C-alpha positions in Angstrom: 102.0 44.2 102.4 104.1 45.6 99.6 102.8 42.9 97.3 99.2 43.6 98.2 99.8 47.4 97.6 101.3 46.7 94.2 98.4 44.5 93.2 95.8 47.2 94.2 94.6 49.0 91.1 91.6 50.8 92.5 88.0 49.8 92.8 87.2 46.2 92.1 85.9 45.6 88.5 85.8 49.4 88.0 86.2 49.1 84.3 83.5 46.4 83.8 79.8 46.7 84.3 76.7 44.7 83.4 73.6 46.9 83.0 70.3 45.6 84.2 72.0 42.9 86.3 71.3 43.8 90.0 72.7 40.5 91.4 76.0 41.0 89.6 76.2 44.6 90.9 75.5 43.4 94.5 78.2 40.7 94.2 80.7 43.3 92.9 79.9 45.7 95.7 80.2 43.0 98.4 83.5 41.8 97.0 84.8 45.3 96.7 84.0 46.1 100.3 85.7 42.9 101.5 88.9 43.5 99.5 89.1 47.2 100.5 88.5 46.3 104.1 91.1 43.6 104.1 93.8 45.8 102.5 93.0 48.8 104.7 93.2 46.6 107.8 96.5 45.2 106.6 97.9 48.7 106.0 96.7 49.9 109.4 98.3 46.9 111.2 101.5 47.4 109.3 101.5 51.1 110.2 101.2 50.2 113.9 104.1 47.7 113.7 106.3 50.3 111.9 105.4 52.9 114.5 106.6 50.6 117.2 109.9 49.9 115.3 110.5 53.7 115.0 109.9 53.9 111.2 107.4 56.8 111.6 107.7 58.1 108.0 106.9 54.7 106.5 104.0 54.2 109.0 102.6 57.6 107.9 102.9 56.5 104.2 100.9 53.3 104.9 98.2 55.3 106.7 97.9 57.8 103.9 97.5 54.9 101.4 94.8 53.4 103.7 92.9 56.7 103.9 93.0 57.0 100.1 91.2 53.7 99.9 88.8 54.2 102.8 88.6 58.0 103.6 85.7 57.6 106.1 87.4 55.3 108.6 87.8 57.4 111.8 90.5 55.2 113.3 92.9 55.8 110.4 92.7 59.6 110.8 93.1 59.4 114.5 96.2 57.2 114.3 97.7 59.5 111.6 97.2 62.6 113.8 98.8 60.8 116.7 101.9 59.9 114.6 102.3 63.5 113.6 101.9 64.8 117.2 104.2 62.2 118.6 107.0 63.2 116.2 106.5 66.9 116.8 105.0 67.7 113.4 102.2 70.0 114.6 101.6 71.6 111.1 101.1 68.2 109.5 98.8 67.2 112.4 96.7 70.3 111.9 96.5 69.6 108.1 95.4 66.0 108.9 92.7 67.2 111.3 91.4 69.6 108.7 91.1 66.9 106.2 89.3 64.6 108.7 86.9 67.5 109.5 86.0 67.8 105.8 85.6 64.1 105.3 83.9 63.0 108.5 82.1 66.2 109.4 83.0 69.0 111.9 80.7 67.7 114.6 82.1 64.1 114.6 83.3 63.1 118.1 86.5 61.6 116.7 87.4 64.9 115.0 86.7 66.9 118.2 88.9 64.4 120.1 91.8 64.9 117.5 91.4 68.7 117.8 91.5 68.4 121.6 94.7 66.4 121.6 96.2 68.9 119.2 95.2 71.8 121.4 96.6 70.2 124.6 99.9 69.6 122.8 100.1 73.2 121.5 99.3 74.6 125.0 101.9 72.4 126.6 104.5 73.5 124.1 103.7 77.2 124.6 103.8 76.7 128.4 107.2 75.1 128.1 108.5 77.8 125.8 107.0 80.7 127.8 107.7 79.4 131.3 109.4 81.0 134.3 111.9 83.6 133.0 114.5 82.3 135.5 114.7 79.0 133.7 114.0 80.2 130.2 116.1 83.3 129.8 118.2 83.5 126.7 117.8 79.7 126.1 118.8 78.2 122.8 116.9 74.9 122.4 117.9 72.5 119.7 115.2 71.1 117.4 114.6 67.3 117.8 116.1 66.0 114.6 117.6 62.6 113.7 116.1 60.8 116.7 112.9 59.4 115.1 113.6 55.8 115.9 114.7 56.6 119.5 111.7 58.8 120.1 109.4 56.1 118.6 111.0 53.5 121.0 110.3 55.7 124.0 106.8 56.4 122.9 106.2 52.6 122.5 107.5 52.2 126.0 105.0 54.8 127.2 102.0 53.4 125.2 102.6 50.0 126.7 102.8 51.4 130.2 99.6 53.2 129.7 97.9 49.9 129.0 99.3 48.4 132.2 102.3 46.7 130.7 105.1 48.5 132.6 108.3 49.1 130.7 111.9 50.2 131.5 114.0 52.1 128.9 117.6 52.9 129.5 119.1 55.8 127.4 122.9 55.8 127.2 125.4 57.9 125.4 128.1 60.5 125.9 127.6 63.9 127.5 125.6 66.4 125.4 124.4 63.8 122.9 120.7 64.6 123.6 119.4 62.2 126.3 117.8 64.9 128.4 116.3 66.7 125.3 114.7 63.4 124.1 113.1 62.8 127.5 111.9 66.4 127.6 110.1 65.7 124.3 108.6 62.5 125.7 107.5 64.3 128.9 105.8 67.0 126.7 103.8 64.3 125.0 102.9 62.6 128.3 101.8 65.8 130.0 99.8 66.8 126.9 97.8 63.6 127.4 97.0 64.4 131.1 99.4 61.9 132.6 101.9 62.6 135.4 105.6 63.1 134.9 108.2 62.8 137.8 111.8 63.8 136.9 114.8 63.3 139.0 118.4 64.3 138.3 121.3 62.7 140.2 124.1 65.1 141.1 127.8 64.3 141.2 128.3 66.0 144.6 125.5 63.7 146.0 127.2 60.5 144.9 128.2 59.7 148.5 124.8 60.7 150.1 123.1 57.4 150.9 119.5 57.1 149.8 119.6 60.7 148.4 118.0 60.1 145.0 115.4 57.6 146.2 114.4 59.9 149.1 113.8 62.6 146.6 111.6 60.2 144.6 109.6 59.2 147.6 109.0 62.9 148.5 107.8 63.7 145.0 105.5 60.7 144.8 104.1 61.4 148.3 102.8 64.8 147.1 100.8 63.3 144.2 97.1 62.2 144.1 96.6 58.6 145.3 99.5 58.6 147.7 97.4 58.6 150.8 96.1 55.5 152.6 99.4 53.6 152.7 100.0 50.6 154.9 101.5 51.8 158.3 104.6 49.7 157.8 105.2 51.2 154.4 104.6 54.7 155.8 107.1 54.0 158.6 109.8 53.0 156.2 109.2 56.1 154.1 109.4 58.4 157.1 112.7 56.8 158.0 113.8 57.5 154.5 112.7 61.2 154.7 110.9 62.8 157.7 109.5 65.3 155.2 107.2 62.7 153.6 103.7 63.5 154.8 102.5 60.1 156.1 101.1 59.5 159.6 103.2 56.7 161.2 106.2 57.6 163.2 109.6 56.5 161.9 110.7 53.0 162.9 114.1 52.3 164.4 116.9 50.5 162.8 119.0 50.9 159.7 117.5 51.2 156.2 117.9 48.2 153.9 117.4 48.2 150.1 114.7 45.5 150.1 112.2 47.1 152.5 112.9 50.5 151.0 112.3 49.2 147.5 109.1 47.6 148.6 107.8 50.7 150.3 108.7 53.0 147.4 107.1 50.5 145.0 103.9 50.4 147.0 103.8 54.2 146.9 104.4 54.3 143.2 101.7 51.7 142.5 99.1 53.8 144.4 100.1 57.0 142.4 100.1 55.1 139.1 96.6 53.7 139.8 95.3 57.3 140.0 96.9 58.4 136.6 99.6 56.8 134.3 103.1 57.8 135.4 106.3 58.6 133.6 109.3 58.4 135.8 112.6 59.9 134.4 115.9 59.6 136.1 118.6 61.7 134.5 122.4 61.4 135.1 121.8 58.1 136.9 125.5 57.3 136.8 125.8 59.8 139.8 123.1 58.2 141.9 124.4 56.7 145.2 124.8 53.0 145.5 121.8 52.6 147.7 119.5 54.5 145.3 120.8 52.4 142.4 120.0 49.2 144.2 116.5 50.4 145.0 115.9 51.5 141.4 117.0 48.1 140.1 114.5 46.4 142.5 111.8 48.9 141.6 112.3 48.2 137.8 111.7 44.5 138.5 108.6 45.1 140.7 106.4 47.3 138.5 104.1 44.4 137.8 100.9 45.8 136.2 101.5 49.4 137.3 100.8 52.0 134.6 104.3 53.3 134.8 107.2 53.8 132.4 110.7 54.2 133.9 113.2 55.9 131.7 116.8 56.1 133.0 119.5 58.3 131.4 123.1 57.2 131.8 126.4 58.7 130.7 128.2 55.5 129.7 131.6 57.3 129.4 131.4 57.9 133.2 130.4 54.3 134.0 132.5 52.3 136.5 132.1 48.6 137.2 129.2 49.1 139.6 127.5 51.3 137.1 127.8 48.6 134.4 126.2 46.1 136.8 123.4 48.6 137.4 122.8 49.0 133.7 122.8 45.3 133.1 120.2 44.8 135.8 118.0 47.5 134.4 118.3 46.1 130.8 116.7 42.8 132.0 114.0 44.3 134.2 110.4 45.2 133.2 110.8 44.4 129.5 113.8 46.6 129.6 115.1 48.2 126.4 118.5 49.8 126.1 118.7 52.7 123.6 122.1 54.1 122.8 122.3 57.6 121.4 125.2 58.1 118.9 126.4 61.2 117.1 124.0 62.8 114.7 124.9 62.5 111.0 126.1 65.6 109.2 122.8 65.7 107.3 120.8 65.7 110.6 122.9 68.5 112.0 122.4 70.5 108.8 118.7 70.0 109.1 118.8 71.1 112.8 120.7 74.3 111.8 118.2 75.0 109.0 115.4 74.8 111.5 117.2 77.1 114.0 118.9 79.7 111.8 117.4 81.7 109.0 120.1 82.3 106.3 120.2 83.9 102.8 120.3 81.2 100.2 123.8 82.1 99.0 125.2 81.5 102.5 123.1 78.6 103.7 125.1 75.6 102.4 128.5 77.0 103.5 127.3 77.9 106.9 125.6 74.6 107.6 128.6 72.6 106.3 131.1 74.4 108.5 128.9 74.1 111.6 128.1 70.5 111.0 131.8 69.7 110.8 132.6 71.6 114.0 129.6 70.2 116.0 130.8 66.6 115.6 127.2 65.3 115.6 126.7 66.5 119.2 123.6 68.8 119.9 125.3 70.4 122.9 128.3 71.4 120.9 126.0 72.8 118.2 124.2 74.9 120.8 127.4 76.2 122.2 128.7 77.0 118.6 125.6 79.0 117.8 125.8 80.8 121.1 129.4 81.8 120.4 128.4 83.1 117.0 125.7 85.2 118.7 128.3 86.6 121.1 130.7 87.3 118.2 127.9 89.3 116.5 127.7 87.0 113.5 124.2 85.9 114.4 121.5 87.9 116.1 118.3 86.7 117.8 115.0 87.7 116.5 111.3 86.8 117.1 111.5 83.9 114.7 114.9 82.6 115.9 118.5 83.2 114.8 119.5 85.0 111.6 122.7 86.5 110.0 123.5 89.9 111.3 124.8 91.2 107.9 124.2 90.4 104.3 127.2 88.2 103.9 128.8 85.4 105.9 132.2 86.3 107.5 135.2 84.6 106.0 136.6 82.8 107.9 133.7 82.0 110.2 134.8 82.8 113.8 134.5 79.2 115.1 136.6 77.9 118.0 139.1 75.1 117.2 137.6 72.7 119.7 134.7 72.3 122.2 137.1 73.0 125.1 138.3 76.2 123.4 134.6 77.1 122.9 133.9 76.7 126.6 137.0 78.7 127.5 135.8 81.5 125.3 132.5 81.5 127.0 134.1 81.7 130.5 136.5 84.4 129.3 133.6 86.8 128.7 132.5 86.7 132.4 133.1 89.4 134.9 135.3 88.8 138.0 132.3 88.2 140.4 130.7 85.7 137.9 134.0 83.8 137.5 134.4 83.6 141.3 130.8 82.4 141.7 131.3 79.7 139.0 134.6 78.6 140.5 133.1 78.1 144.0 130.0 76.4 142.5 132.2 74.0 140.7 134.1 73.2 143.9 130.8 72.6 145.6 130.0 69.8 143.1 128.2 71.9 140.5 125.0 72.5 142.5 124.4 74.7 145.5 122.1 77.3 147.0 123.1 81.0 146.7 123.6 81.2 150.4 126.1 78.3 150.3 128.1 80.0 147.5 128.1 83.2 149.5 129.5 81.4 152.6 132.3 80.0 150.5 133.2 83.1 148.6 134.1 86.7 149.4 131.2 88.1 147.3 129.0 90.7 148.8 125.2 90.4 148.8 125.0 92.7 145.7 127.9 91.0 144.0 126.4 87.6 144.5 123.1 88.7 143.0 124.8 90.3 140.0 127.1 87.3 139.5 124.2 84.9 139.6 122.2 87.0 137.2 125.1 87.1 134.7 125.6 83.4 134.9 121.9 82.7 134.4 121.6 85.1 131.5 124.5 83.5 129.7 123.2 80.1 130.6 126.3 78.9 132.4 124.0 78.0 135.2 120.3 77.2 135.6 117.9 77.2 138.5 117.3 73.7 139.6 115.1 74.7 142.6 113.8 78.1 143.8 117.0 78.8 145.7 119.5 76.4 144.1 121.6 76.8 140.9 123.5 74.2 139.0 125.7 74.2 135.9 123.8 74.0 132.6 126.0 71.1 131.7 128.6 69.0 133.4 131.2 70.0 130.7 130.9 73.6 131.9 131.7 72.5 135.4 134.7 70.5 134.2 135.9 73.5 132.2 135.7 75.8 135.3 137.5 73.2 137.4 140.3 72.9 134.8 140.8 76.6 133.9 139.6 78.6 136.9 141.5 77.8 140.1 140.1 78.9 143.4 142.6 80.2 146.0 142.2 79.3 149.6 141.1 82.9 150.4 138.4 82.8 147.7 140.2 85.2 145.3 141.2 82.6 142.7 139.3 84.5 140.0 142.0 87.2 140.1 144.6 84.6 139.3 142.3 83.6 136.3 142.3 87.2 135.2 146.0 87.5 135.6 146.5 84.3 133.6 144.3 85.6 130.8 146.3 88.8 130.8 149.6 86.9 130.5 148.2 84.8 127.6 147.0 88.0 125.8 150.4 89.6 126.3 152.2 86.5 124.9 149.8 86.5 122.0 150.6 90.2 121.3 154.3 89.5 121.4 154.0 86.6 119.0 151.9 88.7 116.6 154.5 91.5 116.6 157.2 89.0 116.0 155.3 87.5 113.0 154.7 91.0 111.6 158.4 91.9 112.1 159.5 88.8 110.2 157.0 89.5 107.5 158.4 93.0 107.0 162.0 91.6 106.8 160.9 89.0 104.2 158.8 91.5 102.1 160.5 92.6 98.8 161.7 96.2 98.5 
């Protein structure tokens, strides 16, 4: 392809003409069309291959070259717009649609189709950003940077599934590295195309609950179009799995076994996917119970021609021997692909900061360098660092995002010495009721209803509501269901368990306050001692 590009000099025989030689002219025009068509087709094919490999920028360059040669080929413009939309570049997509409209005409069906895809994507993004205030309050969301290849791999998984070639993708990596964020971006693309997304999140406190995750999957699938008309034996197994599943047969007797459960859930999934393509995302799969993991493994191998993509997120740092076997089984199922997320480069983190924070030119480089070093390439850490700077007053939130509160950057920048220290700082700003709420929630496994927390703590009705509101507004917890809250991230739960002990009578938060007071007193004594030594050493 590169050799062909290098040889292309423009129109065939453009600097040579024979007047009054119509046969020559026809031969030149025919040859020109053949050469242009061959090169354009070669560039378009190469662009699709590059797209599947995750080299999106290079694919876009090939398409731009092809459009320059043949600007009136609709498929080139359509593919270019898709690449921009899939990589989240809405402005560039809009520019490409505008150019297509000028070249192809405003009433061309292909242009209308591109504009429709763009409009659906924008609406979906706006809906995501302006959703229920309970889940969106005060939320800092990192821009998707440095994950082009990973996103392209997931999109390729989805595109193949749409065509009836089911795929399994396994996302692995440490906590906070961006697995959930990446699948959210994929889900946004899928919903924008009118397909169905089902998302499950395994919880640590449900690890010992047999069939818990797979029962939730069956309940969600059973509510979707296409789920009716199941075989009675399939319906009976599903009812045994969860009586809440709305199918007609009565539950059968006997113990549940992975093979019949997997067969029944697979049959249900096939019916739903026949109605509309389906993206199934399982987050935090390392916490799924053994029975659910066994069924997921069988499900991944039984997708056949279902228009379904299965994406499973796994914290490999929390993986035991059974979890490794589960990962290995998934990696060899359904054309499985394992995608490991590693730390972002400093350059990627700087770009992410530039997109999230508006800074004066004289402060920009210093600020980005310091935060990039402190974030250690982890998007979660970066989010927490930015939030700490907002709480310190260094940054303020505006309609366009974050910006510096003053004209100059503080020196030194008030950054915590470690992520653990950062989380401790965040917890230290909470009120006593909020600390008590967080401590009991952590003891309950990190996810519980408000009523359950109230039963375990000594908080009053009003205190419970205020504590929940404070934790939600500071994003220590999120709503996971209408009446259920969970920690925004497992590291917060771990920090609470480590640093906020809960006494048997439910008043452990007072001990946390006492501990903080002691630490502050010790710090004050040390400061006075240092000042005293400094005065003794100072010259007269």
